[in-house]
C-alpha positions as CSV (number, residue, x, y, z in Angstrom):
1,N,139.6,39.9,83.1
2,T,141.4,36.3,82.5
3,N,143.7,34.8,85.2
4,L,146.4,32.3,84.7
5,S,144.2,29.3,85.2
6,G,142.1,30.2,82.2
7,K,139.2,31.1,84.3
8,R,137.3,34.3,83.7
9,K,136.3,36.8,86.3
10,T,133.5,39.4,86.1
11,A,133.8,42.6,88.1
12,I,130.6,44.0,89.6
13,L,130.9,47.8,90.1
14,I,128.8,49.0,93.1
15,P,128.3,52.9,93.4
16,R,129.6,54.4,96.5
17,F,126.8,57.1,96.7
18,C,123.1,56.5,96.1
19,V,120.8,59.3,95.2
20,S,117.4,59.5,96.2
21,I,114.7,61.3,94.3
22,F,111.3,62.2,96.2
23,V,108.5,63.5,93.8
24,S,105.9,65.2,96.0
25,K,102.4,64.2,95.2
26,T,100.9,67.6,96.0
27,S,102.1,70.6,94.0
28,N,101.9,74.1,95.3
29,M,99.9,76.8,93.7
30,T,101.3,80.2,92.7
31,R,102.7,82.0,95.6
32,Y,101.9,85.7,96.1
33,A,104.3,88.2,98.1
34,V,101.1,88.9,100.3
35,E,98.4,86.5,101.5
36,P,95.2,87.9,102.3
37,D,92.9,86.9,105.0
38,A,90.7,83.9,103.7
39,A,87.6,85.6,105.3
40,V,88.1,88.8,103.1
41,A,86.5,88.3,99.7
42,H,89.3,88.8,97.1
43,S,90.5,87.8,93.7
44,K,94.1,87.5,92.3
45,T,96.2,87.6,89.0
46,R,99.8,87.2,88.4
47,G,102.2,87.4,85.6
48,S,105.8,85.8,85.6
49,H,108.6,87.0,83.2
50,L,106.5,89.4,81.4
51,R,108.4,91.2,78.3
52,V,107.5,94.6,79.5
53,H,110.0,97.1,81.2
54,F,110.3,96.6,84.8
55,K,110.5,100.3,85.6
56,H,107.3,101.1,83.6
57,C,105.4,98.3,85.6
58,R,106.6,99.6,88.8
59,E,105.3,103.1,88.1
60,I,102.3,102.0,87.0
61,A,101.5,99.6,89.8
62,H,102.6,102.1,92.3
63,H,100.2,104.7,90.9
64,I,96.9,102.4,90.8
65,N,97.6,101.0,94.0
66,G,94.7,101.6,96.4
67,M,92.4,102.7,93.5
68,P,88.9,101.5,93.0
69,I,89.1,98.9,90.4
70,T,86.7,101.2,88.0
71,K,88.9,104.2,88.3
72,A,92.1,102.0,87.7
73,M,90.6,100.8,84.4
74,K,89.5,104.1,83.2
75,F,92.9,105.5,83.9
76,L,94.8,102.8,81.9
77,E,92.4,103.3,79.0
78,D,93.1,107.1,79.2
79,V,96.9,106.4,79.1
80,L,96.4,104.0,75.9
81,A,94.5,107.0,74.5
82,F,97.0,109.6,75.4
83,K,94.6,111.4,77.8
84,A,96.3,110.6,81.0
85,V,100.1,110.3,81.9
86,V,101.7,107.8,84.0
87,P,103.8,109.8,86.6
88,F,107.2,108.5,87.3
89,V,108.2,109.1,91.0
90,K,111.2,106.7,91.5
91,Y,112.8,106.0,88.3
92,T,113.0,109.7,86.9
93,G,116.5,109.5,85.0
94,G,116.0,111.1,81.7
95,I,112.1,111.2,82.1
96,G,110.6,114.4,80.6
97,R,108.2,116.8,82.1
98,K,104.7,116.6,80.9
99,A,101.8,118.9,81.4
100,Q,99.4,116.0,81.9
101,A,101.3,115.0,85.2
102,K,99.5,117.9,86.9
103,Q,96.4,115.9,86.9
104,S,97.5,113.4,89.5
105,K,98.7,114.5,93.0
106,T,102.1,113.2,92.8
107,P,105.5,114.9,93.4
108,G,107.2,116.2,90.4
109,S,105.7,116.6,86.8
110,K,107.6,113.8,85.1
111,G,105.7,111.0,83.2
112,R,105.5,108.9,80.3
113,W,102.7,106.8,78.3
114,P,104.1,103.3,78.5
115,V,101.5,101.6,76.0
116,K,103.0,97.9,76.1
117,A,103.1,97.9,79.8
118,T,100.0,99.6,80.3
119,A,98.1,97.1,77.9
120,V,99.6,94.1,79.6
121,I,98.6,95.6,83.1
122,K,95.0,96.4,81.8
123,D,94.6,92.9,80.5
124,M,95.8,91.4,84.2
125,L,93.2,93.6,85.8
126,T,90.5,92.5,83.5
127,N,91.4,88.7,84.4
128,A,91.3,89.6,88.1
129,I,87.8,91.2,87.5
130,A,86.8,87.8,85.9
131,N,88.0,85.8,88.7
132,A,86.2,88.2,91.2
133,E,83.0,87.6,89.0
134,T,83.3,83.8,89.1
135,K,83.6,84.0,92.7
136,G,80.3,86.0,92.8
137,L,82.0,89.4,94.1
138,D,80.5,92.9,93.5
139,V,82.8,94.3,90.9
140,D,81.7,97.9,92.1
141,T,83.1,97.4,95.6
142,L,86.6,96.3,94.5
143,Y,89.7,98.1,94.8
144,V,93.4,97.4,94.1
145,S,94.4,96.1,97.7
146,H,97.8,94.8,96.5
147,A,100.1,95.9,93.6
148,Q,103.8,94.6,93.4
149,C,106.2,94.4,90.5
150,N,109.5,92.6,90.8
151,K,112.6,92.1,88.5
152,A,112.8,89.0,86.4
153,P,115.9,87.6,85.0
154,A,117.3,89.5,82.3
155,G,116.9,88.5,78.7
156,R,120.5,88.5,77.4
157,R,121.1,89.2,73.7
158,R,124.3,90.7,72.0
159,T,124.6,93.8,69.8
160,Y,127.8,94.3,67.6
161,R,129.9,97.4,68.0
162,A,132.6,99.1,66.1
163,H,136.0,97.9,65.8
164,G,134.9,94.3,66.2
165,R,133.6,94.6,69.7
166,I,130.4,93.1,71.2
167,G,128.2,94.7,73.6
168,K,125.4,93.2,75.8
169,Y,121.9,93.9,74.9
170,A,119.5,92.9,77.8
171,S,115.9,93.0,78.3
172,Q,114.5,93.8,81.7
173,P,111.3,91.8,82.1
174,A,109.1,91.7,85.2
175,H,106.8,89.7,87.7
176,V,103.6,91.5,88.4
177,E,101.0,90.7,90.7
178,F,97.6,92.2,91.8
179,I,95.0,91.5,94.5
180,L,91.5,92.9,94.3
181,S,89.4,93.2,97.7
182,E,86.0,94.2,98.4
183,K,85.8,97.7,100.3
184,K,84.3,97.3,103.6
185,K,81.0,99.3,104.1
186,G,81.4,102.1,106.7
187,V,79.3,102.5,109.7
188,D,76.7,105.1,109.7
189,K,76.9,108.1,112.3
190,A,74.8,108.0,115.1
191,D,72.3,110.7,115.7
192,D,72.8,113.0,118.6
193,E,69.2,113.0,119.7
194,S,69.1,109.1,119.6
195,E,69.9,107.3,123.0
196,E,69.0,103.8,122.0
197,G,71.5,100.9,122.0
198,E,74.9,100.6,123.3
199,G,77.9,102.6,123.0
200,A,78.6,106.3,122.3
201,T,75.6,108.4,122.0
202,G,77.5,111.0,119.5
203,K,77.7,113.8,122.1
204,R,81.0,115.3,122.8
205,I,82.0,116.4,126.4
206,S,84.8,117.9,128.0
207,R,87.5,116.4,130.0
208,K,86.5,118.1,132.9
209,Q,82.7,116.8,132.5
210,A,84.2,113.2,131.9
211,A,86.3,113.6,135.2
212,K,83.0,114.5,137.2
213,K,81.2,111.4,135.9
214,R,84.1,109.2,137.5
215,F,83.4,110.4,141.0
216,V,80.4,109.7,143.2
217,V,79.3,112.4,145.5
218,I,78.3,111.0,148.9
219,G,76.2,112.9,151.4
220,G,75.5,116.5,151.3
221,D,72.8,118.6,149.3
222,N,73.3,118.6,145.6
């Protein structure tokens, strides 16, 4: 700006608010819904924003949860070959009944063969097995200790209807995660004749006999 004396003045603008941006030097790794004990040998795998139906992934993950990994892989291969069916127990709207659903001990007889979701989950379990082998775990003792499927943000598209209208055309992707753990070896049952060592001897006694052992008889002839 120029004043009456002919001298030019320069205005300096000072912002009222200063924004500070802090950049963390350490980046967190992928978060899982469950963090297993570090003392227990395990392997993980996770997929985010997978372009497969959430309802299909949920039913598959629910069915193979707790299975030995070899049995779970065999089941997924049978589904791809249409030799086994994925039982639907939660999202059953419009799901037809299948005779193969009798193979699994699940309520109802509704099921489907979701080929795309089955192939994706099979690849994820293959990745988890490879991670376990890298860690030196025994694959034969692994089982699916954690299986979870969450909804991802919908993929929004449009479809064109009659009379110039537009309808939504959304996909339902999913976040899927699996954790494989080694199954603990059971403890052998003690022999009835063995009296060595501490703890239970394996002999069953009645409550009356246990109560007699808690009292000490003083004096008198036995």
